C-alpha positions in Angstrom: 0.1 -0.2 -0.1 0.7 3.5 -0.2 1.7 6.0 2.0 -1.2 8.6 2.6 -1.7 12.5 2.6 -4.3 15.2 2.4 -4.2 18.5 0.3 -3.6 22.2 1.3 -7.3 22.6 0.5 -8.7 19.7 2.6 -6.4 20.9 5.5 -7.8 23.9 5.2 -11.4 22.4 4.9 -10.8 20.4 8.3 -9.8 23.5 10.3 -12.6 25.1 9.1 -15.2 22.6 9.9 -13.3 21.1 13.2 -16.4 21.3 14.9 -18.4 19.3 12.6 -15.9 17.1 12.1 -15.1 16.7 15.9 -19.1 15.8 16.5 -19.7 13.2 13.5 -16.2 11.7 12.6 -14.3 11.8 16.2 -16.9 12.0 18.8 -20.2 10.1 17.8 -18.3 8.0 14.6 -21.3 8.7 12.4 -19.1 9.6 9.1 -15.9 9.1 7.7 -13.9 12.5 6.4 -14.4 11.2 2.6 -18.4 10.9 3.4 -18.6 14.3 5.2 -16.8 16.2 2.5 -18.5 14.1 -0.5 -15.5 13.2 -1.7 -14.2 9.7 -2.1 -11.2 11.0 -3.4 -10.1 13.3 -0.8 -7.1 11.1 1.0 -4.7 10.9 -1.9 -1.6 8.4 -2.2 1.9 9.0 -2.4 4.3 7.3 -4.5 6.0 5.6 -1.4 5.1 1.6 -0.4 4.9 1.0 3.0 3.3 -2.2 4.7 -0.2 -2.0 6.4 0.1 -0.6 10.0 -1.9 -1.9 12.7 -1.4 -0.3 16.1 -1.4 -2.2 19.3 -4.2 -0.9 21.3 -4.7 -3.7 23.9 -3.5 -1.9 27.3 -5.6 -0.2 30.0 -3.0 2.2 30.2 -2.6 3.2 26.6 1.0 4.7 27.0 2.3 1.4 27.8 1.7 0.5 24.2 3.7 3.6 22.7 7.0 2.3 22.7 5.7 -0.8 20.2 3.8 1.8 18.2 6.7 3.7 17.3 8.8 0.9 16.1 5.6 -0.1 14.1 4.8 3.1 12.1 9.1 4.3 11.9 9.9 0.6 10.7 6.7 1.3 8.0 7.5 4.3 7.2 11.0 4.7 7.4 11.2 5.7 3.4 10.0 9.1 4.5 12.2 12.2 4.6 12.5 14.5 7.4 10.8 17.0 5.2 7.4 14.5 4.4 7.7 13.4 7.6 7.1 17.3 8.5 4.3 17.5 6.6 1.0 18.6 8.7 -0.8 17.2 5.2 0.5 13.8 5.8 -0.2 13.1 9.3 -3.7 14.4 9.4 -4.9 11.8 6.6 -4.0 9.4 9.5 -5.0 11.1 12.6 -9.0 11.9 10.7 -8.8 8.7 9.2 -6.4 6.2 8.3 -5.5 5.6 11.9 -8.6 7.2 13.3 -9.6 4.0 15.7 -5.8 4.5 17.2 -6.2 8.2 18.0 -9.2 7.7 19.7 -8.0 4.9 21.5 -4.5 6.8 22.3 -5.8 10.3 22.6 -9.5 10.4 23.3 -11.1 13.8 22.5 -13.6 15.5 25.2 -13.7 18.5 23.3 -12.4 20.2 20.0 -9.6 22.0 21.8 -8.6 18.6 22.8 -8.7 17.0 19.5 -7.1 20.0 18.0 -3.9 19.1 20.3 -3.3 15.8 19.1 -4.9 15.6 15.3 -4.0 18.8 13.9 -0.8 20.3 14.4 -1.3 23.2 16.8 1.6 24.0 18.1 5.1 25.3 16.7 6.3 23.7 13.9 8.4 21.8 15.8 7.0 21.1 18.7 3.5 19.8 16.7 5.7 16.8 15.8 5.9 15.6 19.0 2.3 16.6 19.8 0.4 15.4 17.0 -0.8 11.6 17.9 0.6 10.3 14.7 3.5 12.3 14.0 5.0 11.8 17.6 5.6 7.9 16.8 7.3 8.5 13.6 9.9 11.4 14.9 10.3 9.6 18.2 11.5 6.6 15.7 13.8 9.2 14.1 14.9 10.2 17.0 16.0 7.2 19.2 16.5 4.2 16.8 19.8 3.3 17.2 21.1 0.4 15.1 24.4 0.4 17.1 22.6 -1.3 19.8 21.6 -5.0 20.1 18.0 -3.8 20.5 17.6 -0.7 18.1 15.1 0.4 19.8 16.3 0.3 23.5 16.3 4.0 23.5 12.5 4.2 22.3 11.7 2.2 25.3 13.3 4.5 27.6 11.9 7.5 26.1 8.8 6.2 26.2 8.7 5.4 29.9 10.1 8.7 30.8 7.5 10.9 28.8 8.9 14.2 30.2 11.9 13.7 27.7 9.8 14.1 25.3 7.9 17.6 26.1 11.3 19.0 28.2 14.0 18.0 25.6 12.5 16.9 22.2 9.9 19.5 22.1 12.1 21.9 22.8 13.6 24.4 20.4 17.3 24.2 20.9 17.0 20.7 20.2 15.8 20.9 16.9 18.8 19.3 15.9 18.8 15.3 15.8 22.5 15.3 17.3 21.6 17.2 20.2 18.2 15.2 21.2 20.3 11.9 20.4 23.5 13.1 22.4 21.0 14.3 25.4 18.9 11.0 25.2 22.0 8.7 25.5 23.2 10.5 28.4 20.3 10.4 30.2 19.8 6.5 29.3 23.8 5.8 30.2 23.5 7.6 33.6 20.6 6.2 34.7 21.6 2.9 33.7 25.0 3.0 35.5 23.2 4.2 38.5 21.0 1.1 38.3 24.0 -1.1 38.4 26.2 0.9 41.0 23.0 0.3 43.3 22.7 -3.6 42.9 26.4 -3.3 43.7 26.3 -1.0 46.9 28.8 1.4 45.2 29.2 4.6 48.0 27.3 7.2 47.2 30.6 9.7 46.6 31.9 7.1 44.2 28.8 6.8 42.1 28.9 8.0 38.2 25.4 7.1 37.5 22.6 9.5 38.0 19.2 8.3 39.0 17.1 10.2 36.4 13.6 11.8 37.4 11.0 14.2 36.3 12.7 17.1 37.9 16.1 16.0 36.4 14.8 16.0 33.6 13.0 19.6 33.6 16.0 21.1 35.3 18.2 19.6 32.2 15.8 21.2 29.7 16.1 24.5 31.2 19.8 24.4 31.4 20.2 23.5 27.8 17.8 26.3 27.2 19.9 28.6 28.9 23.6 27.2 27.5 22.0 28.2 23.6 21.4 31.3 24.7 25.4 31.6 25.5 26.7 28.8 22.9 26.2 28.0 19.4 25.0 24.3 20.8 23.3 23.3 17.4 26.7 23.5 16.0 28.0 20.7 18.3 28.5 17.2 17.4 26.4 14.5 19.4 29.1 13.5 21.6 30.3 17.1 22.6 26.5 17.1 23.7 26.5 14.0 25.6 29.6 14.9 27.7 27.8 18.4 28.2 24.8 16.4 29.5 26.8 14.1 31.4 28.8 16.7 33.1 26.0 18.9 34.2 23.8 15.8 35.8 26.8 14.8 37.5 28.0 18.1 39.3 24.0 18.9 39.9 24.1 15.1 41.7 26.8 16.2 44.0 25.8 19.7 44.7 22.7 18.3 45.9 24.1 15.6 47.5 21.6 13.0 46.0 
């Protein structure tokens, strides 16, 4: 099958008729998008082939399906370029039609505002990539898949378990470069793994190199990176340098706070 998209005109129609779409397509499910707009050719096809996507919707806690669904979407659609995967027109075809059942499962909308947050690009261009219910799956795969690891989606699972990483790191303007996001995520993961191993081995606190990664640490790191970007051109830094900066900052933070 082919990767789908909608035209700019259709996307504009969706925005203009958002209240009707919420009621008829998303909330009540009485009509599909093509039926609502009286156009059975409304969903267009790109030239790119992809296997059929069957997303996991089996968990009561819906976020537990994220890691597996990231892998499914990214593997199926990895033929997309970054530019193509940044197109709202592409993901609207999936949020409103192709994967509507998944969207209702993972991002149930109580009102129009809630629907717009995850069905369309309702934030800045970069942040929307990680807020839209379907594009976030592709982009988390793009950022976290690491072929050098035994399990290429090891970092994916970690990020999906630590949801603050997406909001405090991936969505931030300072992290628009993939190498910055990857450097940060790898550092967080490695520090956390080191902490767990040192805890098991009962390494004395003053000798530990690992850091227990939790919400406040991730949020503080996001603020630190934003502050750093105001002084240095960190978007020019290589992944390893970002990795080293993050490790140094978090270890120093831990030492100063006596954690």
